[in-house]
N, C-alpha and C positions, 0 to 999 in steps of 0.2 A: 039504313040511313047512310048516305054518302058522307065520307069524312073529308074535311078540308086539311090538306097536308102542306107542310113547308119542306121542300127538298133541299138537302145540303150535300155538297161534296164532303165526305166524312173520312177522317184519317184513321178510323177504327181504334182510337185510343179510349173511347168512353165505355164505361161498364155496360150501359144499355145496349150499345151496338155490339159489343163483344158477346153479350148474352144471346142476342138474336142470331149472330153467326153460329154460336155453339148449338142453339136450338135447331137451326137449319141443318147443320152437319149431322146432328143426332137423328133428325127425321130422315135424312138420306140413308144412313146406316140401318135404321129401323125397317126400311122398305126395299132395300137393294143389297145384294152381296157386296162386300168391301171392294172386290175387283171391278165392280160396276159403278162405284161412286166417283164422280168426276167433279164434285163441288170443291170450291176453293176454300182453304182455311184462311185465317187472318194474314199470315205471311204471304200467301199467294195473292190475296186481294190487294196487298200493298206493292206488288211488283210493278215495274215500269210498264206502261202500256195499258194499265187497268185503272179505270175511274170507278170509284165506289160511292154510291149515294145512299143516304138514309132519308126516310120521309117521316116527319114528326107531326103529331097532333098535339099541340101545346108542348108539354114537357115529356110526352110519351112517344117512344119510337113505335111506328106503325108498320113500316115496311123497309126493305133494303133491296138493292139491286146493283149490279155492276156491268160495265161494258169493257170488254177486252178488245183492243185493236188487233186484228189479224194482219191487215196490211193497209195500204192507203185508202182503200174503198170498202173494206169489209170489217165487220165487228162481230163479236160473240157476246151474247147476253149470258151473264154468270150470276149465280147466287141470288136469284129472286126469291124472296121469302116475306110473307106477311106475318106479323106478330099474331099469336093466337087470339088475342082480344079484339083484333081488327078484321078477322076473317068475315067475308061477306059484306064488307062496307065500302068496297071500291078501291081499297088501297093498292091491291095488286095491279088493277087496270091503270090506276093513276101512275104508278111507278113505271109500268111498261110504256105508257104514253110519254113519260118524261125521258126514258131511255131512247125511244124512237126520235123524239125531238132533238135530243143532244147528238145522236148519231148523225142525223141530217145536218145539224149545225157544223159538225167537224168534217163534213164531206163524204161520209160513208154512203155507199149506194146499196148495200145489202147487209142484213143481219142474219145470224145463224145462232142456233142453240141446241143443246142436248138436255133432255129431261128424261125422267123415268117413264117406264111404259106400263107399270102395274097400276091397279085401281087407285092407289093413294095419289097418283099424279094426274088423274082425270080432270080435276078442276084446273090445274095448270095447263094441260093440253087444250082444254076448251077455251081458256083465256087466250092462249097463243093463236088458236085457229080463228077466234072471233076478231083478232087483230090482223088477220091476213097471212099468218104463217102457214106453210104447207110442209108436209113430210118430205124428207129428202134422205139421201144416203149419208154415211159418215163423212166427216170433213176434218181437215187439219189434225191428223194423227189419231182420231177416234177410229174404232173398228166396230164392225157389226157385233151387236150384243143384244140378246133378247130382253135385257132390262133397260135398254136405252131407246129413246126415240129422238130422231134428229129432225130439225125443222129450219126453214129459212123463209125470208121474204125480201123482196126488193123494196127500196125506200123511194 
């Protein structure tokens, strides 16, 4: 069943948001060596040039995602994570569509992302591919890494 979400720019001060960020980071470290984890912690998600959103179903956080400005026309998707209780209910797709819309609204022409390459990341990879993202090489300081997959799409 598709869930209806309310998206908010989030300052990361709430306990539910912080718990989902911690869950996201834990999942990254469970599935990739530390040197291959590029997920942002709360402090990095608060840095200038990063907009962080949470998606809520009533009073429950369902999903989070961030957009980091690379330059005037390019952005990087960061920290996409669906809360465990909302997996398979369209929350990830809804957040991705929200980020795409917001990126277009602020004049970005392309989006980039890094995600894991092992089996645990297959659902994320399929989501990105279904939204028009294609594999590419490393960008903006990333390096080739067997635990990373890089993707991009024009807007």
